[in-house]
N, C-alpha and C positions, 0 to 999 in steps of 0.2 A: 631458559632451556639452552643447553650447549648445542651449537649447530654443527660444528666440524664440517661445514660446507653442506650440511643436510638439515632438513627440518623434519623440527618436529611436524556289449558282448563280453561277459565276464571271463577273464583268463587269469588263473592264479600263477604266481611265481612258484618255483620249485620249492616245496616244503617237505623236509624229511624228518621223521620221528627219530629221536635218539634212543638207542638201546640203553638198558641199565648198564652200570659199569662192568658187571660180570659178562655182559654180552658183547663187549668190544666197542669199537668206534663206529659212529654213524656220521656221515657228512651230508651236507646239503648244498646244492648250488642253485642259484636263481636264474631266471630268464633275464635276458638283456632288458635293462631299463634305461632309456635315453635320459640324459641329464646334462646340464651345463657343467663346466669345470669349476671346481672349488678353488678357493684362494691358494696360491702356491708360494712357497718361500724358496729362494735360492741361497744356499749356503756355500760360500767360497772359502776354501782353505788351502794352504800350501805347507808341505812338510818336506824337509830335506834331511835324510838320515844317512849315517854310516860313512864316515871317513872324511876324506880331504877333498875340498873343492879347489881345483887348480884351473888355470888358464887366465892369465892376466888380461884384462880388457874384455873378458867374456860378459855377456849381458844376460840377466834373468828377466824374462818377460812374463808378466802375469796377465792372462787374458780374463779380466773380470771387470765389468762395468763398475766404476766408482772407486776402484783401488788404484792409488797412485803408484808410479814407478818405484822400484825398490830403492833407488837412490834417495828418495825423499822419506824413506821409512827407517827409523831406528829400531834395532832389535827389541821386541817386546812391546812396542807401541801398538795401539789399536786405532784404526781409522774406520769410519762408518761407510758401509755400502748400502745404498738405497735399494730396498726390495719393493718392486711395484705392487700396487694394490691388485688383488685378484677379484674374480667374480664373487658375488654373494650367493651362497647355496644353503638351502634348508631342506632337510628330509622330513617328509610328512607321513604319518602313520596311515596305513590302509584300514579297511573295514575290519571290525570284529567278525570272526568266523567260528562256526560251531564245529567242534572236534567230534567226529563220529566214531573214530577208532584209531588206535595206534598199533599197527601190526609189528611183529618182531622184525620182519624184513619189509622194505619198501616205504612208500610215503604214507603219512597219516591221512585219513580221509576227512575232508571238510565239506560242509553243506551250507547253503545260505542261512543266515541267522533266523530270518522270519520273513513273512510276506510284507511286513511294515518296515523292515530294517532299511535305513538310509545312512550313507556316509558321504559327507561333504568336506571339501577343503576350502577354507576361506584364505585369501591372500591379500597382502598390501605391499606396494612398492612406493617409497617416497621419492620425490624429486629432490634436486638440489635447491639451494635458497633462491635461485632465479626461476625455478619452475620447470627445469629441463628433466624429463623422465628418461631413465635408461631402458634399453631393450630388456624385456623379461619374459618368462614363460613358466607355465606349469605343465610338466610332462608326467605321464603315467608309467607304471611298471610294465604294461603290456606293449610298450613301444609306440604308443600314439601320443600326439600332441594334444593336450587337453585344453589349454588356453594360451593364446599368444597375446602379449602385451607389448606392442611395438613402442620404441622410444619416441618421445615427442619433444620437439623444441618449442620454445616460447614464440608464439606468433608475433610478427612485427606489429608494433604499436600497442602491445598488451603489457600491462604493468607486471613487473617481475614479482612473483610471490610463490611460496611453496605450495605444492599440491601432491596428489597421490593417484596411482592407478590401483583400482580395487577389483578383486574377484570376490563377489559376495558369497557365493556358494557353488562350487564346482563338484558335481557328483564324481566319485572315484570308485573303482572296483579293486584297487591294489594300492600299494605304497606310491606316493607321488613325490616329485622333486620341484621345488620352487627355485628358480635361478634368475639373477639379474646381473647384467654385464657391468663391470667396473668402468668408471668414467673419470678421467683425470687421476688425481692421487687419492681418491676416496672410494671405499667399498660402499655400494648402495645400501641404504637402510631398508630391510624387508622383514616381513613376518608372515606366518601362516598358522592356521589352526585346523586340525582334523576333528570333526564331530560325528560320532556314531549315535544313532537313536533307534530304538525298537519298542513298540508297544505290545508285542506279543512274542511268543517263542521263548526258548531257554535262555536267550541272551537279552531278554527284556531289560531295558534300562537306558542310561545316558552315559556316554564316555567322551572325553575330550583330551587332546594332547597338542601342545604347542609344537610347531615344526622346529626342529633343532639343527644347529650346525653340525656337520660330521666331525667326529673327534676320534682320537686314538686311545683315550682313557676316560671311562665314565662309569658311574655307579647308578644302578637301577634298584629301587627298594620297594617292598610291599608285595612281593609275590608270595604265593602259597601253593603247595602241591599235595595237600591232604585230600581225603576222599571228598568228591564233590566240588573241588576247586581245580581250575584249569589255568595253566600259565604257558603262554606261547611267546617266545622271544623271536623278534624279527630284526635282522640286520640288513641294512641297505648300504651298498657301496656305490656312491654316485661319482666316484673318481675314475680316471683311466688307468689306475694302478691296482693290481690284485691286493686284497687284504687278507692277512693271516690273523685270525682272532683266537685269543685264549679267554676262556670263561673261568672266573674264580668265584666261589660261592661262600657265603656266610649265612648260616641258618640258626634257628632256635635250638637245634640239636647239634652238638659239636661235630665237626668234620675233620677227619684225619688229614685228608688231602683232597684236592679236586679230582674228580673222575678223569682218568686218562683220555676218555673220549671227548672231553671238553676242551682239549688243547689242539692247536693247529687247524682250526676250522677255516676253510677256504671260502671266501666270498668274491666272486668274479667281478671285474669292473662293470659298472652300470647294471647291477643286478641286486636282487634281494634273496635272502635265505632265512628260513624259519626253523625253530627248534623247540620241541616240547620239553619243558623243564622237568616234568615228572620222570622223564626218561633218564635224567641224570640223578636227581635226588628226590625220590618220593617221600611223602610223609612229613614235610617241613611246613609248619604253620606260618612261619615268617622266614622268607628267603630273600636275601640280597644278592645281586649279581654284579660282579666287577667285570666289565667288558674292556679288554685291552687289545688293540690291533697294531700290527706293523704293516708297512706298506701303505695302502690306502686307508684313510679314516672312514668310519662308518657311522650311520645314524642307527640308534637302537631304541626299540619300544617293546614293552611287554603287554600283551593282551591278558588281563586277569579277569576271570569270571567265576561265579559261584552258582551252584544248583543244589538245593536241599530237597532231596527226593524229587518231586515233580514241580517244586516251587522255585522260580528264579530268584537268585539272591543278589543279582547285580552284575555289572560289567564296568571295567575301567581300562584306560590306555595309560600306561606308566612310562614316562621318559626319565632322563637322568636327573638326579637330585644334586645338591651341592656336594662337592668332593669332601672327604673326611678332613676335619679341622677341629680345633679345640673349642670352638663356639659354633652353634647352629641355631637357626630359628625356623620354625614351621608355622606358617600362617594359613588361614582358611579352614579352621576347624569349627564346623557347625555342630553343636550338641543338642540332643533332644531331651525330653523330660527324663530326669535320671531314674525315677521310680519305675516308670514303664520300661525304660531301656534295660534296667536290671532284671525285671521279670522275664523279658524276652531272652536275654543272654543266658538265663538259668535253664532254658529248655535244651534238650539234647540236640546237638548239631548247630546251635546258635551262639556259641561262645564268641565267634568273630563278628557277631552282629552288635557288639558293644564297642564304643569308641576307645581307641588306644593309641599310644605312641610307641614306635619301635626304634630302639637304639642299636645301631650296627657298629661294632668295634672290630675293625679288621686286624689290629696289631696283636702283639704277644703279651701285652699288659692289660689288666683290668682297668676300667674307667670308672672313677667316682664322679657321677654326673649330678650336677645341681640343676634342678628344673624350676622354672618360673612360668606360671600361667597367668595371662592377663586378657581381660575382655574389654568391652567398649567403655566400661566404667572404671577400669583399673585392675590391679592384681586380685586374684582369688587364690585361696589355699587349696593345694592339691591334697585330696584325702590320702592319708598314709605318709604324708611328708614329702618334701621336695628333694631328697637326696637318695640316689639310686646307685648301686654298684652293678655296672654292666660288665659281664664276663668277657674276657678277651676271646676273639675268634667266634663270637656268637651274636645273635640278635636277641636283645632283651626287651620284652614287652612291658609297658607301663600302662595300667588302666587309667582312663580318664573318666571312669564312672563316678558318679556322686557330684560332679560339677553341675551347677545350675544350667538350664537350657540357655543357649546363646552362642555368640560367635567369638572365637578365641584365637590367640597365638600362643605358642610355647617357645620360650628361649631356653637353651641348655648350654652348660659349660662344663668342661672336664679337664683333667690333668693329662689326658692323651687324646689323640685324634679319633674322631668318630663321625658318623653321619646319622640322619634321622628322617623318619617319615611318620605320617599319621594314617589311621584308618577311620573314616568318618561315615558310619552307616546312616541310612535314612529309611524310616518305616518302623512301626512298633507292633505289628501283628504277624504272628507266625503263619497265618493262612493267606497272606497277601504277598505279592512280589515286593522284594526289598531292592535297594540299590546302595551303592557306597562310592565314596571318593577317596583318593589316595594322594593327598598333597605331600610333597617331599620337602626337605630342607631347601630354603630359598637362597639365591644369591642376594647380595646387598644391592638395593636399588640405587642407580646413579642417574646419568643423563641419557636421554634419547632412547629409551626402551620403546620399541614398537610392539604393541600387543594386539594381535588379531583376536576378536571376541566372538566371531561367528554371527549367524543370522538369527534374530529373534530370541525367545525365551528370556529368563531373568538372569542377568549377568552382573556380577559384583567383583570388584578387586578388593580383597581383604588385605589390609596393611597392618603389620605389627611393628612397633617401635619399642625395643627393650628398655632403652634409657635415653635421657635427655629430651630432645624435641626435634621433630622433622616436619618439613613442609612437602606435600605431595601436589604435583601439578599434572593434571590430566587433560589432554587436548583431544576432543572427539574428532574422528575422521569418518566421513559418511561415504555411502556407496558411490556418489557422484565425484569423489576425489577431493572434496573441499575439506579444509581444516577449519575448525570452529573455535569459539571462545573457550578458553581454558577454565576448568574447575580446579580451585585450589583448596586443599584441606590441610589444616594445621593439626598435627598429631602429637600429643604429649607422651613422654616416655612412660613405659609401663601400661600402655593402653593399646587397644586394637581399633582401627578405624575401617569404615566401609565406604568405598567409592562406588556408587551406583552407576552403571553404564546406562545412559538414556536410550530409549528405544529409537528416538529420532532426534535430529538437530536441524532446525530450519526446514522441516518437511522431508528430509531424506534419512533413511535408516542408517544407524551408526554401525560401522563395520570394524572399527579399531580405535585404540587409544594410544596417544603418545604420552608416555609417563616419564616424569623426572622427579627426583627426590633431592632435597638439600637439607643440611643440618646433620643431625646424628643418624646413625645407621637405621635404615628402614628396610623391611622385607615384605614381599607381596605375592599373592596367589590369586588367579582368576577362578572364581567359583560360579558354576552355571547350574541352575535348577529349572526343572520343567514340570509337566503334569505329574500328579501322583507323588511317588517317592523319588523321581528322577533327580540325580545329583552327580556332578563331576567336577574335577579340579584340573587346572593346567598351570604350568609354571610361567613366570616372566623370564624370558631368556636375555642373555647379555647382548648389548648392542654390537653392531659391526665394528671391526677395527679397520683403520685406514692403512696407508703405506707405512712401512716400518724401516728403521735403519738398524742394521746388524753390525756389531763390532767385528772387524776382521784383523787378525794379528798375523804378521809374518815372522816366523821364527826359524832359526837354523842353529 
């Protein structure tokens, strides 16, 4: 494992419904949400334009740390300016909420999901290799401090060894922010997971979402705005800078252009704002959302739920998938008995109760996509063939029906950039509540991924290796902050492996895994299952980055 100095009273934010494009623009602003500062980069540049620089013996002084005096710079050369490491920040989704109505004017009305609904945030903060823990906290969108994790130095006479500070399950009523203060030249390694569960009500089901680093550009896949499907996008700005957000959409039905009301959305510093996606584009069975912000970066999550008549169809929390590229891999696809799944999907209103892959092509050229499906025992043939033409500017659905029951990964390659997600339903009876998971295209696994796994239930990390061979190393971290013996799994190319998360290690509940991968590319997804048909998927996020050196060029 690479260390890099590290080891392995309800109050809602302001939520505004969006009008249809013909009704003009709706905006939403959130209540203040306290949070730590995210990592900051300072860019230093100098430009001298227009004319003649005179005055023999004049001096040019550049006030920038790390930039040498101009006398030592030749024109066009670049020197490195060290940018100090910033705090580690992760935005965590709030609870799923039941949408009661969306008036033309004013806020949409929400109600509690059910009497049994519960939303918890689990968090982990790693020490450095010597065992020193940074100051950290979990704060809520209602302005209150939810959990303080004071920094801890290694006690005198204690052997130096890595450890962790753990929040096993902190109840939340709104979006939350996990922050850890930078120490030295490294950004602390942190992770969080939001878990929503309900055993009654219209939002009956299980949903999970990894807490993500705020970003200025991200893709969220797997939304739906057809009848009985509800999509609510929540943006959280945990910085001190206002964020101006543009939403771009790609759907299964071609779109001429983004609705004007989806441009220039304002999200105030330290606040959250939510938007009902059917107010922009109703009737889309597969909808992908491109979230771009200027100013402050934002954390984004979509609450997606289904209600078929009076029968709950499941709920999920969707965070960003891998950015468009020529190759994508989706792991964590659990398939049920194909014959029974086909019968259920044939019923009216149950078409999306069948497993499928969604290919999003944002560019102007069609994508010829080659698909490979592989399970625990190797590749399997995709019914209908493995080559699909995905139209430009749309989302193309590929059925995964007909594949034997089991756990799979899908790798895809194309001649243009695209991204992908899967819909993984659970349940085979039209008269019982169903649930679903929405794993998105994964990033490649590397070193030092910290994965919070939540408390209890059945938790698995599903890993797909398209080619070659990879080795996966998983170190359990328990509630008491101890790191335990690693589990190592060797995964052959063209197969899917499952790393089971143990319930306990040496008598303490397991709260997180430290995951590293070596060898050929590997991709992973956390899959959680509970009682009945409860299922959810969460991404493995990129590890924290340390201090950076930026090239600075002086030109004239």
